[in-house]
N, C-alpha and C positions, 0 to 999 in steps of 0.2 A: 618478484613472481607474486600474486595475488595469494593472500591466505582465503581458505575455507570460510564462508560467512556461516552466520548462527543463525535461527530464527528470528532472534531481535534484531537484530541487523538487516535482513531481508525485510522484516516489517516496516522498519526505520525508512529503508529505501522507498517501499511502496507508498507509504505514507507520505512522503517527502514530494515524491513524484505525483501524488494526485492534489498536494498541497497547493501546486503551483499553478493549477486550474485545471480546465477541464483539458483530460490527456485520452487519446483513444489507446485501445485496450492493445493493440499492436505496438505502440509505441513504450507503453508499461511493460509490456514485456521484453522488449528490447534495453531499455532503461536498468530495469530490474535483474535483468537476464535470469527470468524463469520460465520455465514450460508453460503452455496455457492451462493444462490441468492444475499445476502448482497455482497460478494465479486465480483458477476457481474454487481450488481447498482454504486460500489464503484469504481471499475478499469474503466468503463462509463465515470462517473463523473471525475477522474482524470486525464482520457486521453482527455477530452474535453479541460480541463484547461491547458493542456500543461505538466502536470507534470510526467506522465508517456506514454511510448508506449506499444501497446499492439501487440503481434507477436502472428499469427497463423500460424503455420505448421502442415496441416493434422488436425487429433484430439489433437493436444497438443498445449498447450496456455501458451504462458510465457511473463512476464512483464519485461522491461527494464525503468529504471529512467532515465528523462532527467535532464538539468542541472536545469530546473524552480523547480524540485523535490526534487533535493540535495539543493537548496537554502532555501526550506519550511523547511527541516530537519534540516538546522543550524539556521535558525530562531528560531524556534521551541525550540531547545535547548538552544539559548541565551535566551530565556523567561521563559523556565520551571527552571532556576537556580533562 
């Protein structure tokens, strides 16, 4: 049985997903297992803190991980060990 994830784990999964390259929003929702509303809230939170950049191109939304986001991933990986 899978344990409930905390906010940090969800952030890690989201950042890992976009760190692999450009991914469609629907794929992020499916991989991270969050709702569309939660994705919107999470992405705004991470952008405000400088971990990601949200790019709008018409009706398409893409996410770009920033250096601070990569540092978060590395710290989380070392902590998780």
